[in-house]
Structure formats: C-alpha cells, structure tokens
N, C-alpha and C positions, 0 to 999 in steps of 0.2 A: 764692864773689861775693857780695858785702853789701851790700845798698842805703838809703841813704841813709834814704830815709820811713821804711825798720823800724825807728828810732830815734827817730826827730821826736816821734812821742805824737800825730801832727795826722793823723788818718788820712781826715778828712775836704774831699778836694781836688776830689771830683768825685760827683757823685751816685750814691746807690745800685746797684745794679741787681742783681736775682736773678734765678736763673737752674731751674727749677726741671724736676726729672725723674718719670716715673715709667711710662720704658720705658727698657732699657738703653741707651746713646749714646755715643759719641767725642763729648767739648767740647772745643773748642782756644781758647783765650785770648785775647777782640781786644784787649786790652790789659791793662799790667804791673799792682798793685794787690795790697792786702792782704783777704782775702779770709775767709768762715768757710764751712767746708762742716759740710753734716750729712746724713747719713744714718743713715735706718733698716732695717731688714730686714723680710719679708714677715712676716705672722701665721699662723697657723695657726688651719684650719677645726675648730670642733663637731664633736661627738660628735656619735651617734645612736643610738637604741634606741625597737624596737617590739615590744611581745608582744598576742599573741590569747590567751592562758588563767592570769591571775591568776598572775603573777611578780612578781619586782623587777622592777626597772629606772631603771636611776643611765645621765644622761649628763655629760660632763664637759663646757667652755668652751675650748677652743683658745689656746697663750700668746699674747705678741706678741712683735712683732723686737728683737732687740738696736737700742740707740740709739749712732751714735758722734759726736764734733763736732769740728773740731778749725780752729785759728786760722793762717792763711797767709800768704804772702806768695807770689804768682803771677806769672812772669815772661811776658810776652806771648809768643804760641803754644805755649806751655805744653800740652800735651796732657794729659786725663783720659780713660782711660776708665772709664763708666760701667757698672755691672748692677744692674738694679732685680729684687729678688727679688719672683716673683710672690705673691700669696694663695695659704695652704692652699684646693685647691675643695673644694670642699660637697659632703656626702657626703650618699645620698636612699637611705631602706629605700620597695621599693613597697607599698603598699595592700595591707595584709590580711596579709604577711608576718611573721611573727617572725623579728627578728633585730639583733645590734648592732652598730654599725660607727665604727672609731676617726676620729679627723677628721683631714686631711693638712696635713703641717710646711709650713711658710712658706717662700719660699725665699731666698738670701743676696744682702744688697745689698754689694757692693762698690765704691771708687772706686781705681784704680791709677793711679800717675806718678810722675815724679822727685821730684818735693818730699809727696806724700802715698799713704800704702799703709792704706786701711780697709778695714775686714770689719764688717761686722755680720749675727749668726746669722738662720733666719727661727724664730717659734716650734712651738712642736713641736704637732701635735693632739690633740684633746679624745680621752673616749675612752667608751666604752658598753658596758653591758652587760644581759641580761638573764635574773634566776638562779632560778632554785627552791628554792635555798638562802640563810643570811646572810651568804656569803662574795661582798660584792658592794659592797666598798668600790670607789670609784675614784677618782684622780687628774686635776688637771684638765692640761691639755700647759704642757709646761716654756717660760719663756722663753727668747730665745736670748738669745745673750750677743756682746758688741763687742769690739771691737781696734785701732788705730794712728790713735785719737785722742788728744786732750789730757783729755776726758771719755768714758767706756765706758763704760756702763750697761744692765744686764742687762733684757733685759724681762719685766713681769707673766706670771705664772699663772693659766690660770683656774683656777676656781674647784673644792675638790674634796669627796668626800661620802662622810663615812666609812660605815660596815657601817650598813646595818638591818634591825630588825624586824621590819618592817610590807611587806607588798606592798601599792603606790603607785606613780607614778612621781615623781621627783627631777631636775632640771637648772641649769644654774648656765650664770654668761658666762663672756667671753670678756677675757682680762688685757689690760690699758693697757703704752703705754711708756712709757719710766721717761726722768722727761726731770730729774727733781730729785735722783735715785741711781736703785737697779733700781726697777722698775716694780709700782707697783700693780697687785694680784691681782683676780682679780674676787670676792665673797662664796663663801666655803665652807656645805653644809646639814653642819652637827655636831649637830642634834638626830636623836634615837633612843629610839621608845619601842613600843609595841606599840599608842598609837595614831598612832604619825602619819604625815599624810598628805602628799597633794601639795605638794612645798618647790621653789620659784624660786629663783634669787638674779639680778641686775640684770649686768651690763657693768663693769669698772672705768674710774676717771675717772682722768687723767694726776696730777691732785692728790687720788687718795681710791681708795679703793676700796670697792665696792656692798658692801651690808651683808651679814653672816651672816644664816641662818636656824638661830635655836636654839632653838627653838616649834614648835610644830604647826601645820602647813600656811601659814609664813611666803613671801611673794612680797616680794623688793625690786627698788627702785630702782636705775640705773645710780646709781656715782661721777660726782662733776662734775670740773671743770680743775681747781678749788680745794681739797675737802671730801670726806671720804667719807660715801654713804648711810646711815641707821640702818638699823640692824641687826633685821630680821623683819619690819619694813617693812609692806606690807597683811594683814594676819592675819584678815580676814573680807571675804564676797564684797561687791564692787564698792566698793572701797574703791584710795585707793591714797598713794604720799607722796613728793613732789614736794620738791625743791634749792631752793638760790638764783637767782634765773632770771637766766640769762647774754646775752653781747651775739653777735653775729655776727663772723666771723673779720675779721678785720685785718693789717694787717704792720708789722712793729717795724722801727724805725730801726735804723740802722746802728750807735748810738753804745750799745745793746744788747746789744755782740756780747758772747756769754760772759757774760752774767748771768744767771749759774743761781742762781734764788733758792729759800726753803724753800717746802713746800706751806702755809702759811698766809699767803702774797702769791702776786699774777699770776705764770703761766707764763711766761716771758722766753726765747721759743727766737726765733734770730735767721732775716727771713721766716716767721715765725707769730705771729699774736695768739690767743693760748686763753682765748676764757673764756664756759666755758658748761657752764647745768644738767647733772646728771642725770635721764634717761629718767623715767619718772612710771613705779611696778611696779601691775599689779592682779591683783588673785585675785581675777576673780568672773566672771561671766555677760552683766555690765550690758555689750553693745556699746555706749553713751553712751561707758565712762568704756576706751579704747584704752592702751596702755601706746603711750609717745614714747623715738624717737629720740633719742644724748643730741643737748646743741651740740658746737660745741669744744671737742675735747677729753676731753667727757662721755659716759659709757658709757650701751647705751638699757636701760631699762628689763625687766626682768620680765616674764614674763604665765603662769599658769594659768586656761585657763580650759576648759571641758565639750567645744568641738567650736571648731575652727580658732580653736586660738591661733596667732600670729604676734605678736613681741616686738619690740621698738626697735631700731632700728640705731645702732652705733655712731657716736661724731663722729669727728670725724680723729684720729688714733692712738689711739683709744679702741675698750673690749672691747664685741662683743653683748651682747644681753641672752639668757639663756636661753628656751623655751618646753614648758610642761607641757602635756599633757591627757587625763583619763581615757575620752575617747568617740572619737565618729569626726572626720570631718573632715579637713584637713590642716592638720599643724603644721609653724610654720618659725619658728628661732630667729633673733632678730637676726642683721646681715651685721658689719663690719667696713670701714668706708669707709678710703679712701685715705692710707695712715700708718703698717700695719704689727700696727695691733691684734688681738686675738684674738676668729674668732666666735664666738657662743655657741651650747650645745648642746640638743638635742630630743631632748623623748622625750614615749611614750605607751604605757599595758598597758591597754591594750582594740582591739578589732577597731577597723581605719578607712582614713581615707586616707593619702597620702601622709606621711613624719618628712622632714623637710629640716635636717640640721646645716649650720651658713650658713659661708659663705666667712672668710676671713681678709680683714684688710688685704693691699692692694699696697702694697711697698716706697717709699721715696723716697727722690731726693735732692734737696738743693739748696746752690746754689752761690752767698754773699750777698759782691757785692764790695760794700768799705768804704771805698775810695778808696786813692792812693799816695804 
C-alpha cells in the first residue's frame, strides 16, 4: 500500500520526535509518518600489554562499529525490534604480571521490522604483544560492517604498529564510526629505528584520523569532527597539539535528513550535531598538561608519561586515545563513549601497577520522525 504523503515532498506536518536507544528494546510506532533510522554497532576495546624484563611492548586500539541509515515510511502500530550492541569490555593486566591481552569485539546492533532490517556489526578488539624479538608488529581492531540501510559504512580501524627494532612501549588509539563513508582509523606508528622510543597515537574523529607517528617519540592528539590531527604531535616533554575549538552537542532538524556531506563540512546525521575538537595529546611528565577528552564526534588525546598515564576519552562516535608508560603506576587508555567508537590501547615496559585497555563505545539506535 502507498501513502499520499510518501509523494508530497512535505514531511514537516508535525514537530520532529526523536527516540534514542542505548539498550535493546521493542518499539511500536505511535503514529504514521516518515522517519530516518540510524544504527551503530558497538566498538571494540583496546588491547593491553605489560612487560617486566625489557622486551618490545606494542598494543593497538579497537575498531569502531558499523553505521547504517535508512529513510522509511512507518505506519502507526509498526513494531521495531531493536538490539543494541554492547561495547567491547575492557581488558586488564594485574600489577607486576608480564602479559599481553587482546581487546574484545563490540556487539551487533540491529533493527528488525516489516519495513526495514538493518544490521551493524561491532568493531574488533585491539591487540597486544610482549616480545623479545623484532617480530612484534600488531594491527588495530577492524571496523565493523553494516547492511540494510540506504547508506552502510564500515567503522574505522584502531591504529597499527609496524615491527620495531628497539625495546620500549607503543600504543595506538581507537577508530571512529563512519558517517561520511568508511570510518577514519586511528593514527599508525610507522617509525622504526634503533633509537625509536615510546610513541602513542590519539583516537580517530568522525571527520579525520588522529595523526601518525613517523618520528622518534611522537604522541598525537585526537582527530576532530571535521579534520585530522597533525602527524607526530607532541615530540618533546610537556607539549601538546590542539585542534580547532568545538561546540557542545545539539540536535539537527528534520530538514537535515540524509544530508551526508564531505569531511570538509560539519557532520550532519539526523538526531545528532557533531562539532568537537580533538583531545590534546601530551608527551611528558608535567601533570599540568593532561591529555584531554574529545568533544562530540572527536577522538581522545594520546598520552605518554613515566607513571600514571591516563589518556583522553573519545566523544560520541569517536575513538579513545592510547596510553603508554615506561615506569610504575597504573596505565589506562581512553575509553569510547556512547556511539560505537573504538577504545584506546595501553602498554608499559617496566614493572608497575595495573594496565587497562579501555572499553569500546556501546552502540546506539535513533528513530527520527520527520512528519507525515
């Protein structure tokens, strides 16, 4: 059966109502009308690695969940069965234990109904390795795929680390959800020399990846909602790199439905307003310069510190920053908030406290009514 308003081109007959789901539920349409369905799978958690005897230590961030969006006409009384994928659970290595642990994959988000069937896979968990040889390369968690939408985008990967020829520790950030196309990956650590020391990358943003590390001892900031962060970032003690300022999260209007634009403009996803700066990255021991959390759609900053390194949390849809240390105290990477971003990785190459590879972001579903 067809409905006249499917063809009128005037969807603004009543105010927009948006329903958000961060947990599984069954939803029954209270009225007929056009709506945009937005779904994101859960993000993978970051890996963790801890060494007590001068080995190579590499850990990589988790991948982001898949993203799908579909515009549909929903008759009153239609039932949608909504499953929201959990974020990959964090992983932990106890104090003083030499070990490497892979992160956990995020869960599948789905919408099942008579009018649409959407599936968004979760992102894969990051990896970790403690090795006495140069065979220590590790890939980041793989982003999840999606199907059933008008647009279906694979999530960004966690950052990769090439094989290293020098001991010390390296960690990468988590990937971001793709809302322009395939999601942006977190920065990679590609520099390798006998003098290469500890390096860290931030989390990816929906508008750009976090910077790569291509020089000795780089630490990068998170990608923002509109652009990437610079490569190499903070390469000396007590410095950081800041992206463009961001605004707090607001909502889009119905007229922005399915307006997916290029990465040089502000992101437009029905039900969300994403304009955030990437979190500052810090390489050093000055506690006055802490890594920062990402704004809406922006990745958390990476952090290297000799002890008690805690990196920045990713904003909605974005990845958490990596964290690394050469000394004692606990180490915790940046988690991903709601919206399926990948968690950052954590590593240390000296005996000390607990090492946490942080959670991936829980998935989300939004039903954005736009009129009848």
